[in-house]
C-alpha positions as protocol buffer text, in pm:
chain_id: "A"
residue {
  index: 1
  type: MET
  ca { x: 1831 y: 2372 z: 3156 }
}
residue {
  index: 2
  type: GLU
  ca { x: 2191 y: 2262 z: 3103 }
}
residue {
  index: 3
  type: LEU
  ca { x: 2317 y: 2255 z: 2744 }
}
residue {
  index: 4
  type: THR
  ca { x: 2412 y: 1890 z: 2790 }
}
residue {
  index: 5
  type: THR
  ca { x: 2046 y: 1809 z: 2856 }
}
residue {
  index: 6
  type: VAL
  ca { x: 1937 y: 2032 z: 2567 }
}
residue {
  index: 7
  type: TRP
  ca { x: 2161 y: 1842 z: 2326 }
}
residue {
  index: 8
  type: PHE
  ca { x: 2047 y: 1508 z: 2463 }
}
residue {
  index: 9
  type: LEU
  ca { x: 1693 y: 1618 z: 2375 }
}
residue {
  index: 10
  type: ILE
  ca { x: 1799 y: 1751 z: 2033 }
}
residue {
  index: 11
  type: VAL
  ca { x: 1965 y: 1421 z: 1943 }
}
residue {
  index: 12
  type: GLY
  ca { x: 1648 y: 1247 z: 2060 }
}
residue {
  index: 13
  type: VAL
  ca { x: 1428 y: 1470 z: 1842 }
}
residue {
  index: 14
  type: LEU
  ca { x: 1650 y: 1408 z: 1539 }
}
residue {
  index: 15
  type: LEU
  ca { x: 1631 y: 1031 z: 1593 }
}
residue {
  index: 16
  type: ILE
  ca { x: 1253 y: 1052 z: 1631 }
}
residue {
  index: 17
  type: GLY
  ca { x: 1242 y: 1245 z: 1302 }
}
residue {
  index: 18
  type: TYR
  ca { x: 1454 y: 977 z: 1140 }
}
residue {
  index: 19
  type: PHE
  ca { x: 1239 y: 686 z: 1255 }
}
residue {
  index: 20
  type: VAL
  ca { x: 915 y: 867 z: 1170 }
}
residue {
  index: 21
  type: LEU
  ca { x: 1030 y: 963 z: 819 }
}
residue {
  index: 22
  type: ASP
  ca { x: 1266 y: 685 z: 716 }
}
residue {
  index: 23
  type: GLY
  ca { x: 1047 y: 451 z: 918 }
}
residue {
  index: 24
  type: PHE
  ca { x: 769 y: 459 z: 659 }
}
residue {
  index: 25
  type: ASP
  ca { x: 1035 y: 415 z: 388 }
}
residue {
  index: 26
  type: PHE
  ca { x: 1141 y: 94 z: 562 }
}
residue {
  index: 27
  type: GLY
  ca { x: 780 y: -14 z: 593 }
}
residue {
  index: 28
  type: VAL
  ca { x: 710 y: 47 z: 224 }
}
residue {
  index: 29
  type: GLY
  ca { x: 1018 y: -156 z: 131 }
}
residue {
  index: 30
  type: MET
  ca { x: 908 y: -445 z: 354 }
}
residue {
  index: 31
  type: ALA
  ca { x: 558 y: -429 z: 205 }
}
residue {
  index: 32
  type: LEU
  ca { x: 682 y: -449 z: -155 }
}
residue {
  index: 33
  type: PRO
  ca { x: 639 y: -828 z: -210 }
}
residue {
  index: 34
  type: PHE
  ca { x: 310 y: -842 z: -19 }
}
residue {
  index: 35
  type: VAL
  ca { x: 131 y: -543 z: -175 }
}
residue {
  index: 36
  type: GLY
  ca { x: 280 y: -543 z: -526 }
}
residue {
  index: 37
  type: LYS
  ca { x: 126 y: -829 z: -723 }
}
residue {
  index: 38
  type: ASP
  ca { x: 276 y: -731 z: -1059 }
}
residue {
  index: 39
  type: ASP
  ca { x: 548 y: -497 z: -1185 }
}
residue {
  index: 40
  type: THR
  ca { x: 312 y: -200 z: -1219 }
}
residue {
  index: 41
  type: ASP
  ca { x: 195 y: -243 z: -860 }
}
residue {
  index: 42
  type: ARG
  ca { x: 553 y: -265 z: -739 }
}
residue {
  index: 43
  type: ARG
  ca { x: 640 y: 53 z: -928 }
}
residue {
  index: 44
  type: VAL
  ca { x: 346 y: 224 z: -760 }
}
residue {
  index: 45
  type: VAL
  ca { x: 479 y: 111 z: -422 }
}
residue {
  index: 46
  type: ILE
  ca { x: 833 y: 233 z: -492 }
}
residue {
  index: 47
  type: ASN
  ca { x: 715 y: 563 z: -643 }
}
residue {
  index: 48
  type: THR
  ca { x: 529 y: 655 z: -324 }
}
residue {
  index: 49
  type: ILE
  ca { x: 866 y: 709 z: -155 }
}
residue {
  index: 50
  type: GLY
  ca { x: 1079 y: 775 z: -464 }
}
residue {
  index: 51
  type: PRO
  ca { x: 1103 y: 1155 z: -424 }
}
residue {
  index: 52
  type: VAL
  ca { x: 1159 y: 1156 z: -45 }
}
residue {
  index: 53
  type: TRP
  ca { x: 1347 y: 846 z: 76 }
}
residue {
  index: 54
  type: ASP
  ca { x: 1697 y: 995 z: 37 }
}
residue {
  index: 55
  type: LEU
  ca { x: 1592 y: 1319 z: 206 }
}
residue {
  index: 56
  type: ASN
  ca { x: 1447 y: 1120 z: 496 }
}
residue {
  index: 57
  type: GLU
  ca { x: 1779 y: 942 z: 546 }
}
residue {
  index: 58
  type: THR
  ca { x: 1960 y: 1273 z: 599 }
}
residue {
  index: 59
  type: TRP
  ca { x: 1801 y: 1289 z: 945 }
}
residue {
  index: 60
  type: LEU
  ca { x: 2024 y: 997 z: 1046 }
}
residue {
  index: 61
  type: ILE
  ca { x: 2331 y: 1175 z: 911 }
}
residue {
  index: 62
  type: VAL
  ca { x: 2245 y: 1494 z: 1100 }
}
residue {
  index: 63
  type: ALA
  ca { x: 2172 y: 1297 z: 1418 }
}
residue {
  index: 64
  type: GLY
  ca { x: 2505 y: 1115 z: 1386 }
}
residue {
  index: 65
  type: ALA
  ca { x: 2693 y: 1441 z: 1328 }
}
residue {
  index: 66
  type: CYS
  ca { x: 2528 y: 1604 z: 1631 }
}
residue {
  index: 67
  type: LEU
  ca { x: 2601 y: 1298 z: 1843 }
}
residue {
  index: 68
  type: PHE
  ca { x: 2967 y: 1310 z: 1734 }
}
residue {
  index: 69
  type: ALA
  ca { x: 3001 y: 1681 z: 1814 }
}
residue {
  index: 70
  type: ALA
  ca { x: 2795 y: 1696 z: 2133 }
}
residue {
  index: 71
  type: PHE
  ca { x: 2880 y: 1358 z: 2290 }
}
residue {
  index: 72
  type: PRO
  ca { x: 3205 y: 1232 z: 2135 }
}
residue {
  index: 73
  type: GLU
  ca { x: 3256 y: 965 z: 2403 }
}
residue {
  index: 74
  type: TRP
  ca { x: 2909 y: 821 z: 2333 }
}
residue {
  index: 75
  type: TYR
  ca { x: 2978 y: 823 z: 1961 }
}
residue {
  index: 76
  type: ALA
  ca { x: 3316 y: 656 z: 2000 }
}
residue {
  index: 77
  type: THR
  ca { x: 3205 y: 388 z: 2247 }
}
residue {
  index: 78
  type: MET
  ca { x: 2880 y: 300 z: 2071 }
}
residue {
  index: 79
  type: PHE
  ca { x: 3022 y: 297 z: 1720 }
}
residue {
  index: 80
  type: SER
  ca { x: 3320 y: 84 z: 1822 }
}
residue {
  index: 81
  type: GLY
  ca { x: 3115 y: -152 z: 2041 }
}
residue {
  index: 82
  type: PHE
  ca { x: 2830 y: -187 z: 1791 }
}
residue {
  index: 83
  type: TYR
  ca { x: 3067 y: -196 z: 1495 }
}
residue {
  index: 84
  type: LEU
  ca { x: 2936 y: -513 z: 1328 }
}
residue {
  index: 85
  type: ALA
  ca { x: 2570 y: -422 z: 1381 }
}
residue {
  index: 86
  type: LEU
  ca { x: 2624 y: -71 z: 1242 }
}
residue {
  index: 87
  type: LEU
  ca { x: 2820 y: -213 z: 948 }
}
residue {
  index: 88
  type: LEU
  ca { x: 2526 y: -440 z: 865 }
}
residue {
  index: 89
  type: ILE
  ca { x: 2292 y: -140 z: 883 }
}
residue {
  index: 90
  type: LEU
  ca { x: 2519 y: 60 z: 651 }
}
residue {
  index: 91
  type: VAL
  ca { x: 2542 y: -225 z: 400 }
}
residue {
  index: 92
  type: ALA
  ca { x: 2163 y: -268 z: 408 }
}
residue {
  index: 93
  type: LEU
  ca { x: 2105 y: 104 z: 350 }
}
residue {
  index: 94
  type: ILE
  ca { x: 2350 y: 106 z: 59 }
}
residue {
  index: 95
  type: LEU
  ca { x: 2187 y: -204 z: -87 }
}
residue {
  index: 96
  type: ARG
  ca { x: 1843 y: -45 z: -64 }
}
residue {
  index: 97
  type: GLY
  ca { x: 1956 y: 286 z: -217 }
}
residue {
  index: 98
  type: VAL
  ca { x: 2134 y: 117 z: -506 }
}
residue {
  index: 99
  type: SER
  ca { x: 1829 y: -101 z: -571 }
}
residue {
  index: 100
  type: PHE
  ca { x: 1598 y: 201 z: -599 }
}
residue {
  index: 101
  type: GLU
  ca { x: 1826 y: 350 z: -864 }
}
residue {
  index: 102
  type: TYR
  ca { x: 1912 y: 36 z: -1061 }
}
residue {
  index: 103
  type: ARG
  ca { x: 1584 y: -159 z: -1055 }
}
residue {
  index: 104
  type: HIS
  ca { x: 1443 y: 19 z: -1360 }
}
residue {
  index: 105
  type: GLN
  ca { x: 1768 y: -7 z: -1556 }
}
residue {
  index: 106
  type: GLY
  ca { x: 1699 y: -366 z: -1658 }
}
residue {
  index: 107
  type: LYS
  ca { x: 1402 y: -497 z: -1854 }
}
residue {
  index: 108
  type: SER
  ca { x: 1397 y: -862 z: -1748 }
}
residue {
  index: 109
  type: GLU
  ca { x: 1174 y: -982 z: -1465 }
}
residue {
  index: 110
  type: LYS
  ca { x: 1468 y: -1167 z: -1308 }
}
residue {
  index: 111
  type: TRP
  ca { x: 1669 y: -844 z: -1289 }
}
residue {
  index: 112
  type: LYS
  ca { x: 1381 y: -660 z: -1119 }
}
residue {
  index: 113
  type: ALA
  ca { x: 1309 y: -952 z: -885 }
}
residue {
  index: 114
  type: TRP
  ca { x: 1665 y: -945 z: -749 }
}
residue {
  index: 115
  type: PHE
  ca { x: 1650 y: -573 z: -675 }
}
residue {
  index: 116
  type: ASP
  ca { x: 1305 y: -615 z: -518 }
}
residue {
  index: 117
  type: ARG
  ca { x: 1462 y: -868 z: -278 }
}
residue {
  index: 118
  type: PHE
  ca { x: 1744 y: -625 z: -201 }
}
residue {
  index: 119
  type: ILE
  ca { x: 1492 y: -349 z: -127 }
}
residue {
  index: 120
  type: MET
  ca { x: 1307 y: -575 z: 115 }
}
residue {
  index: 121
  type: ILE
  ca { x: 1626 y: -691 z: 291 }
}
residue {
  index: 122
  type: GLY
  ca { x: 1759 y: -335 z: 303 }
}
residue {
  index: 123
  type: SER
  ca { x: 1431 y: -221 z: 458 }
}
residue {
  index: 124
  type: PHE
  ca { x: 1389 y: -507 z: 708 }
}
residue {
  index: 125
  type: LEU
  ca { x: 1738 y: -524 z: 858 }
}
residue {
  index: 126
  type: PRO
  ca { x: 1803 y: -161 z: 972 }
}
residue {
  index: 127
  type: PRO
  ca { x: 1495 y: -116 z: 1197 }
}
residue {
  index: 128
  type: LEU
  ca { x: 1549 y: -464 z: 1344 }
}
residue {
  index: 129
  type: LEU
  ca { x: 1911 y: -382 z: 1434 }
}
residue {
  index: 130
  type: TRP
  ca { x: 1837 y: -25 z: 1546 }
}
residue {
  index: 131
  type: GLY
  ca { x: 1564 y: -151 z: 1779 }
}
residue {
  index: 132
  type: THR
  ca { x: 1795 y: -417 z: 1920 }
}
residue {
  index: 133
  type: ALA
  ca { x: 2065 y: -157 z: 1983 }
}
residue {
  index: 134
  type: PHE
  ca { x: 1832 y: 90 z: 2158 }
}
residue {
  index: 135
  type: ALA
  ca { x: 1681 y: -183 z: 2374 }
}
residue {
  index: 136
  type: ASN
  ca { x: 2027 y: -287 z: 2487 }
}
residue {
  index: 137
  type: LEU
  ca { x: 2119 y: 72 z: 2570 }
}
residue {
  index: 138
  type: ILE
  ca { x: 1843 y: 96 z: 2830 }
}
residue {
  index: 139
  type: GLN
  ca { x: 1883 y: -261 z: 2955 }
}
residue {
  index: 140
  type: GLY
  ca { x: 2254 y: -218 z: 3021 }
}
residue {
  index: 141
  type: LEU
  ca { x: 2571 y: -317 z: 2841 }
}
residue {
  index: 142
  type: PRO
  ca { x: 2910 y: -449 z: 2955 }
}
residue {
  index: 143
  type: ILE
  ca { x: 3096 y: -117 z: 2950 }
}
residue {
  index: 144
  type: SER
  ca { x: 3368 y: -10 z: 3190 }
}
residue {
  index: 145
  type: LYS
  ca { x: 3545 y: 318 z: 3263 }
}
residue {
  index: 146
  type: MET
  ca { x: 3905 y: 330 z: 3143 }
}
residue {
  index: 147
  type: ASP
  ca { x: 4195 y: 508 z: 3316 }
}
residue {
  index: 148
  type: ASN
  ca { x: 4206 y: 773 z: 3043 }
}
residue {
  index: 149
  type: GLY
  ca { x: 3847 y: 875 z: 3119 }
}
residue {
  index: 150
  type: GLY
  ca { x: 3685 y: 698 z: 2825 }
}
residue {
  index: 151
  type: TRP
  ca { x: 3460 y: 393 z: 2818 }
}
residue {
  index: 152
  type: LEU
  ca { x: 3525 y: 45 z: 2682 }
}
residue {
  index: 153
  type: TYR
  ca { x: 3258 y: -191 z: 2545 }
}
residue {
  index: 154
  type: GLU
  ca { x: 3351 y: -544 z: 2655 }
}
residue {
  index: 155
  type: GLY
  ca { x: 3083 y: -739 z: 2471 }
}
residue {
  index: 156
  type: THR
  ca { x: 3034 y: -872 z: 2118 }
}
residue {
  index: 157
  type: LEU
  ca { x: 2756 y: -872 z: 1859 }
}
residue {
  index: 158
  type: LEU
  ca { x: 2611 y: -1181 z: 2030 }
}
residue {
  index: 159
  type: THR
  ca { x: 2585 y: -983 z: 2354 }
}
residue {
  index: 160
  type: LEU
  ca { x: 2318 y: -769 z: 2187 }
}
residue {
  index: 161
  type: LEU
  ca { x: 2116 y: -1073 z: 2080 }
}
residue {
  index: 162
  type: ASN
  ca { x: 1939 y: -1130 z: 2412 }
}
residue {
  index: 163
  type: PRO
  ca { x: 1561 y: -1174 z: 2453 }
}
residue {
  index: 164
  type: TYR
  ca { x: 1489 y: -815 z: 2556 }
}
residue {
  index: 165
  type: GLY
  ca { x: 1714 y: -671 z: 2286 }
}
residue {
  index: 166
  type: LEU
  ca { x: 1564 y: -890 z: 2014 }
}
residue {
  index: 167
  type: LEU
  ca { x: 1211 y: -801 z: 2128 }
}
residue {
  index: 168
  type: GLY
  ca { x: 1303 y: -433 z: 2096 }
}
residue {
  index: 169
  type: GLY
  ca { x: 1429 y: -500 z: 1744 }
}
residue {
  index: 170
  type: VAL
  ca { x: 1110 y: -682 z: 1646 }
}
residue {
  index: 171
  type: VAL
  ca { x: 895 y: -401 z: 1789 }
}
residue {
  index: 172
  type: VAL
  ca { x: 1078 y: -128 z: 1595 }
}
residue {
  index: 173
  type: MET
  ca { x: 1063 y: -338 z: 1279 }
}
residue {
  index: 174
  type: LEU
  ca { x: 688 y: -395 z: 1319 }
}
residue {
  index: 175
  type: LEU
  ca { x: 628 y: -28 z: 1397 }
}
residue {
  index: 176
  type: CYS
  ca { x: 803 y: 68 z: 1074 }
}
residue {
  index: 177
  type: PHE
  ca { x: 619 y: -203 z: 878 }
}
residue {
  index: 178
  type: THR
  ca { x: 281 y: -78 z: 1002 }
}
residue {
  index: 179
  type: HIS
  ca { x: 383 y: 284 z: 948 }
}
residue {
  index: 180
  type: GLY
  ca { x: 482 y: 207 z: 588 }
}
residue {
  index: 181
  type: LEU
  ca { x: 160 y: 20 z: 514 }
}
residue {
  index: 182
  type: VAL
  ca { x: -52 y: 310 z: 639 }
}
residue {
  index: 183
  type: TYR
  ca { x: 163 y: 550 z: 435 }
}
residue {
  index: 184
  type: LEU
  ca { x: 104 y: 333 z: 128 }
}
residue {
  index: 185
  type: ALA
  ca { x: -271 y: 348 z: 189 }
}
residue {
  index: 186
  type: LEU
  ca { x: -239 y: 725 z: 216 }
}
residue {
  index: 187
  type: LYS
  ca { x: -32 y: 766 z: -102 }
}
residue {
  index: 188
  type: SER
  ca { x: -180 y: 507 z: -340 }
}
residue {
  index: 189
  type: THR
  ca { x: -514 y: 421 z: -500 }
}
residue {
  index: 190
  type: GLY
  ca { x: -707 y: 114 z: -607 }
}
residue {
  index: 191
  type: ALA
  ca { x: -590 y: -237 z: -526 }
}
residue {
  index: 192
  type: VAL
  ca { x: -256 y: -126 z: -377 }
}
residue {
  index: 193
  type: LYS
  ca { x: -437 y: 96 z: -129 }
}
residue {
  index: 194
  type: GLU
  ca { x: -686 y: -177 z: -38 }
}
residue {
  index: 195
  type: ARG
  ca { x: -414 y: -439 z: 15 }
}
residue {
  index: 196
  type: SER
  ca { x: -209 y: -197 z: 222 }
}
residue {
  index: 197
  type: GLN
  ca { x: -502 y: -113 z: 450 }
}
residue {
  index: 198
  type: ALA
  ca { x: -593 y: -480 z: 496 }
}
residue {
  index: 199
  type: LEU
  ca { x: -236 y: -584 z: 573 }
}
residue {
  index: 200
  type: ALA
  ca { x: -192 y: -286 z: 809 }
}
residue {
  index: 201
  type: VAL
  ca { x: -483 y: -420 z: 1017 }
}
residue {
  index: 202
  type: LYS
  ca { x: -312 y: -758 z: 1058 }
}
residue {
  index: 203
  type: VAL
  ca { x: 41 y: -629 z: 1112 }
}
residue {
  index: 204
  type: GLY
  ca { x: -87 y: -348 z: 1334 }
}
residue {
  index: 205
  type: ALA
  ca { x: -255 y: -595 z: 1569 }
}
residue {
  index: 206
  type: GLY
  ca { x: 70 y: -787 z: 1607 }
}
residue {
  index: 207
  type: THR
  ca { x: 259 y: -461 z: 1658 }
}
residue {
  index: 208
  type: ILE
  ca { x: 30 y: -357 z: 1943 }
}
residue {
  index: 209
  type: VAL
  ca { x: 80 y: -688 z: 2123 }
}
residue {
  index: 210
  type: ALA
  ca { x: 460 y: -688 z: 2079 }
}
residue {
  index: 211
  type: ALA
  ca { x: 493 y: -320 z: 2171 }
}
residue {
  index: 212
  type: ALA
  ca { x: 278 y: -364 z: 2483 }
}
residue {
  index: 213
  type: LEU
  ca { x: 498 y: -653 z: 2599 }
}
residue {
  index: 214
  type: PHE
  ca { x: 814 y: -450 z: 2537 }
}
residue {
  index: 215
  type: LEU
  ca { x: 684 y: -138 z: 2714 }
}
residue {
  index: 216
  type: VAL
  ca { x: 568 y: -337 z: 3019 }
}
residue {
  index: 217
  type: TRP
  ca { x: 903 y: -518 z: 3031 }
}
residue {
  index: 218
  type: THR
  ca { x: 1080 y: -180 z: 3010 }
}
residue {
  index: 219
  type: ILE
  ca { x: 877 y: -39 z: 3298 }
}
residue {
  index: 220
  type: LEU
  ca { x: 946 y: -346 z: 3514 }
}
residue {
  index: 221
  type: GLN
  ca { x: 1320 y: -308 z: 3451 }
}
residue {
  index: 222
  type: HIS
  ca { x: 1313 y: 55 z: 3566 }
}
residue {
  index: 223
  type: LEU
  ca { x: 1093 y: 48 z: 3875 }
}
residue {
  index: 224
  type: SER
  ca { x: 1371 y: 214 z: 4078 }
}
residue {
  index: 225
  type: ASN
  ca { x: 1446 y: 472 z: 3807 }
}
residue {
  index: 226
  type: PRO
  ca { x: 1372 y: 833 z: 3916 }
}
residue {
  index: 227
  type: MET
  ca { x: 1230 y: 887 z: 3567 }
}
residue {
  index: 228
  type: LEU
  ca { x: 967 y: 614 z: 3617 }
}
residue {
  index: 229
  type: PRO
  ca { x: 665 y: 854 z: 3600 }
}
residue {
  index: 230
  type: ALA
  ca { x: 788 y: 988 z: 3265 }
}
residue {
  index: 231
  type: ILE
  ca { x: 858 y: 635 z: 3141 }
}
residue {
  index: 232
  type: ILE
  ca { x: 505 y: 521 z: 3231 }
}
residue {
  index: 233
  type: ALA
  ca { x: 345 y: 834 z: 3081 }
}
residue {
  index: 234
  type: CYS
  ca { x: 532 y: 801 z: 2748 }
}
residue {
  index: 235
  type: ALA
  ca { x: 463 y: 426 z: 2732 }
}
residue {
  index: 236
  type: ALA
  ca { x: 92 y: 482 z: 2798 }
}
residue {
  index: 237
  type: LEU
  ca { x: 70 y: 752 z: 2531 }
}
residue {
  index: 238
  type: ALA
  ca { x: 249 y: 525 z: 2282 }
}
residue {
  index: 239
  type: ALA
  ca { x: 4 y: 243 z: 2355 }
}
residue {
  index: 240
  type: VAL
  ca { x: -303 y: 468 z: 2321 }
}
residue {
  index: 241
  type: ALA
  ca { x: -174 y: 620 z: 1996 }
}
residue {
  index: 242
  type: ALA
  ca { x: -108 y: 273 z: 1850 }
}
residue {
  index: 243
  type: ILE
  ca { x: -460 y: 153 z: 1930 }
}
residue {
  index: 244
  type: VAL
  ca { x: -622 y: 470 z: 1793 }
}
residue {
  index: 245
  type: ALA
  ca { x: -414 y: 442 z: 1473 }
}
residue {
  index: 246
  type: TRP
  ca { x: -523 y: 81 z: 1427 }
}
residue {
  index: 247
  type: VAL
  ca { x: -892 y: 172 z: 1469 }
}
residue {
  index: 248
  type: LEU
  ca { x: -863 y: 467 z: 1230 }
}
residue {
  index: 249
  type: ASN
  ca { x: -696 y: 252 z: 966 }
}
residue {
  index: 250
  type: LEU
  ca { x: -971 y: -8 z: 1010 }
}
residue {
  index: 251
  type: LYS
  ca { x: -1224 y: 267 z: 932 }
}
residue {
  index: 252
  type: GLY
  ca { x: -1032 y: 382 z: 624 }
}
residue {
  index: 253
  type: ARG
  ca { x: -911 y: 709 z: 779 }
}
residue {
  index: 254
  type: GLU
  ca { x: -554 y: 662 z: 661 }
}
residue {
  index: 255
  type: GLY
  ca { x: -452 y: 1027 z: 705 }
}
residue {
  index: 256
  type: TRP
  ca { x: -536 y: 1030 z: 1076 }
}
residue {
  index: 257
  type: ALA
  ca { x: -404 y: 675 z: 1113 }
}
residue {
  index: 258
  type: PHE
  ca { x: -68 y: 791 z: 978 }
}
residue {
  index: 259
  type: THR
  ca { x: -69 y: 1085 z: 1223 }
}
residue {
  index: 260
  type: PHE
  ca { x: -130 y: 858 z: 1522 }
}
residue {
  index: 261
  type: ASN
  ca { x: 128 y: 607 z: 1396 }
}
residue {
  index: 262
  type: THR
  ca { x: 374 y: 895 z: 1395 }
}
residue {
  index: 263
  type: ALA
  ca { x: 278 y: 971 z: 1755 }
}
residue {
  index: 264
  type: THR
  ca { x: 325 y: 603 z: 1845 }
}
residue {
  index: 265
  type: ILE
  ca { x: 682 y: 602 z: 1717 }
}
residue {
  index: 266
  type: ALA
  ca { x: 758 y: 934 z: 1884 }
}
residue {
  index: 267
  type: PHE
  ca { x: 629 y: 828 z: 2226 }
}
residue {
  index: 268
  type: ALA
  ca { x: 794 y: 485 z: 2200 }
}
residue {
  index: 269
  type: LEU
  ca { x: 1132 y: 652 z: 2144 }
}
residue {
  index: 270
  type: LEU
  ca { x: 1061 y: 904 z: 2419 }
}
residue {
  index: 271
  type: THR
  ca { x: 1004 y: 606 z: 2651 }
}
residue {
  index: 272
  type: ILE
  ca { x: 1350 y: 479 z: 2562 }
}
residue {
  index: 273
  type: PHE
  ca { x: 1513 y: 819 z: 2615 }
}
residue {
  index: 274
  type: ALA
  ca { x: 1331 y: 869 z: 2945 }
}
residue {
  index: 275
  type: ALA
  ca { x: 1456 y: 527 z: 3062 }
}
residue {
  index: 276
  type: LEU
  ca { x: 1810 y: 620 z: 2957 }
}
residue {
  index: 277
  type: PHE
  ca { x: 1826 y: 970 z: 3113 }
}
residue {
  index: 278
  type: PRO
  ca { x: 2058 y: 1096 z: 3265 }
}
residue {
  index: 279
  type: ASN
  ca { x: 2280 y: 824 z: 3117 }
}
residue {
  index: 280
  type: LEU
  ca { x: 2389 y: 762 z: 2762 }
}
residue {
  index: 281
  type: MET
  ca { x: 2501 y: 403 z: 2817 }
}
residue {
  index: 282
  type: ILE
  ca { x: 2414 y: 202 z: 3127 }
}
residue {
  index: 283
  type: SER
  ca { x: 2684 y: -33 z: 3254 }
}
residue {
  index: 284
  type: SER
  ca { x: 2571 y: -384 z: 3341 }
}
residue {
  index: 285
  type: ILE
  ca { x: 2909 y: -444 z: 3506 }
}
residue {
  index: 286
  type: ASP
  ca { x: 2880 y: -163 z: 3758 }
}
residue {
  index: 287
  type: PRO
  ca { x: 2614 y: 112 z: 3747 }
}
residue {
  index: 288
  type: ALA
  ca { x: 2874 y: 354 z: 3883 }
}
residue {
  index: 289
  type: GLN
  ca { x: 3065 y: 312 z: 3556 }
}
residue {
  index: 290
  type: SER
  ca { x: 2769 y: 411 z: 3339 }
}
residue {
  index: 291
  type: MET
  ca { x: 2828 y: 683 z: 3081 }
}
residue {
  index: 292
  type: THR
  ca { x: 2641 y: 998 z: 3185 }
}
residue {
  index: 293
  type: ILE
  ca { x: 2534 y: 1292 z: 2973 }
}
residue {
  index: 294
  type: VAL
  ca { x: 2766 y: 1527 z: 3160 }
}
residue {
  index: 295
  type: GLY
  ca { x: 3061 y: 1289 z: 3158 }
}
residue {
  index: 296
  type: ALA
  ca { x: 3048 y: 1225 z: 2781 }
}
residue {
  index: 297
  type: ALA
  ca { x: 2965 y: 1578 z: 2662 }
}
residue {
  index: 298
  type: SER
  ca { x: 3187 y: 1818 z: 2470 }
}
residue {
  index: 299
  type: SER
  ca { x: 3306 y: 2145 z: 2619 }
}
residue {
  index: 300
  type: GLN
  ca { x: 3062 y: 2423 z: 2709 }
}
residue {
  index: 301
  type: LYS
  ca { x: 3187 y: 2646 z: 2425 }
}
residue {
  index: 302
  type: THR
  ca { x: 3136 y: 2368 z: 2170 }
}
residue {
  index: 303
  type: LEU
  ca { x: 2779 y: 2312 z: 2287 }
}
residue {
  index: 304
  type: GLU
  ca { x: 2708 y: 2687 z: 2280 }
}
residue {
  index: 305
  type: LEU
  ca { x: 2835 y: 2717 z: 1921 }
}
residue {
  index: 306
  type: MET
  ca { x: 2632 y: 2412 z: 1815 }
}
residue {
  index: 307
  type: THR
  ca { x: 2321 y: 2559 z: 1975 }
}
residue {
  index: 308
  type: TRP
  ca { x: 2346 y: 2881 z: 1774 }
}
residue {
  index: 309
  type: VAL
  ca { x: 2403 y: 2685 z: 1454 }
}
residue {
  index: 310
  type: ALA
  ca { x: 2099 y: 2468 z: 1530 }
}
residue {
  index: 311
  type: VAL
  ca { x: 1880 y: 2772 z: 1601 }
}
residue {
  index: 312
  type: PHE
  ca { x: 1954 y: 2923 z: 1259 }
}
residue {
  index: 313
  type: THR
  ca { x: 1967 y: 2609 z: 1042 }
}
residue {
  index: 314
  type: LEU
  ca { x: 1697 y: 2377 z: 1181 }
}
residue {
  index: 315
  type: PRO
  ca { x: 1402 y: 2595 z: 1066 }
}
residue {
  index: 316
  type: PHE
  ca { x: 1535 y: 2585 z: 708 }
}
residue {
  index: 317
  type: VAL
  ca { x: 1570 y: 2207 z: 720 }
}
residue {
  index: 318
  type: LEU
  ca { x: 1214 y: 2167 z: 849 }
}
residue {
  index: 319
  type: ALA
  ca { x: 1078 y: 2411 z: 591 }
}
residue {
  index: 320
  type: TYR
  ca { x: 1252 y: 2230 z: 303 }
}
residue {
  index: 321
  type: GLN
  ca { x: 1124 y: 1893 z: 426 }
}
residue {
  index: 322
  type: ALA
  ca { x: 768 y: 2027 z: 450 }
}
residue {
  index: 323
  type: TRP
  ca { x: 793 y: 2185 z: 103 }
}
residue {
  index: 324
  type: THR
  ca { x: 913 y: 1855 z: -47 }
}
residue {
  index: 325
  type: PHE
  ca { x: 618 y: 1663 z: 95 }
}
residue {
  index: 326
  type: TRP
  ca { x: 379 y: 1934 z: -24 }
}
residue {
  index: 327
  type: VAL
  ca { x: 514 y: 1920 z: -381 }
}
residue {
  index: 328
  type: PHE
  ca { x: 484 y: 1539 z: -393 }
}
residue {
  index: 329
  type: ARG
  ca { x: 156 y: 1517 z: -199 }
}
residue {
  index: 330
  type: LYS
  ca { x: -54 y: 1353 z: -473 }
}
residue {
  index: 331
  type: ARG
  ca { x: -149 y: 987 z: -465 }
}
residue {
  index: 332
  type: ILE
  ca { x: 25 y: 743 z: -700 }
}
residue {
  index: 333
  type: SER
  ca { x: -193 y: 525 z: -922 }
}
residue {
  index: 334
  type: ARG
  ca { x: -135 y: 250 z: -1176 }
}
residue {
  index: 335
  type: ASP
  ca { x: -243 y: 489 z: -1450 }
}
residue {
  index: 336
  type: THR
  ca { x: 17 y: 753 z: -1362 }
}
residue {
  index: 337
  type: VAL
  ca { x: 292 y: 490 z: -1339 }
}
residue {
  index: 338
  type: ALA
  ca { x: 192 y: 335 z: -1672 }
}
residue {
  index: 339
  type: ALA
  ca { x: 180 y: 679 z: -1838 }
}
residue {
  index: 340
  type: SER
  ca { x: 528 y: 765 z: -1709 }
}
residue {
  index: 341
  type: ALA
  ca { x: 668 y: 452 z: -1875 }
}
residue {
  index: 342
  type: HIS
  ca { x: 576 y: 577 z: -2222 }
}
């Protein structure tokens, strides 16, 4: 297998890790006003992700760094073309992070209410915009090949806001919302757990319908794609995993429900990457001007060096992530939150 393909897969795995891990963080943030009925409940909700949310976000940083080093043309074209959308994501992530740290600094309910709103906005906006961006990547964007060998994005932010792109954004947002609710049910007790499970049933049903529509639409757009069998297989596995997760949550098996929700997100993103391969950005102006993996990749020596670095460092990253979740594996209850306040 060519190193260009290997690094396309590595970037894909890192993005899957990001949406699986930071995805439930987003979902918990979106669930805050619906599941937390008083300040103690809301502290329970926030504390379920308190020790891990910043670690989960590092997957995005690593994915971005790998994308920059392995596919600099993809990085440059996408980050310049999607500038406003990515700026909104960055502002939302900053707003959410600041809110986690500053919410408890004030004693008034008004102070906390403002930061609760910021947490929700900072959790809702990124998956919506990420989903819109990924959907547009596989649908095709107005990019053209320049004389210097690079690519130029000729659209605007409004170009991304088309029906298919927006549906992709809604699907990713709903997937994260459901994922977060199931995680809350897994990590909390009492009324917070019960509300999370009940809301996950409702939101999960809507997620299945929206995701099914998006996956069918994706398949219909790629009927002539040589990767069609892989696209159909990944889409089918995503659909099955989503349904199984919904049933398991309905039966109160939140641990297994979370596992199958993770599989749903993974297979949904694999569907997108299968539809994209062997391109990185598909040109809606002229398919011949699409950005390919080979055309946008760094030199062979750069990819070889990156591969050795990844071989030695990735196991440590995975081990540290697993250790962190093991240390903070206990459920959060109202009693533990109340005790920590004194």
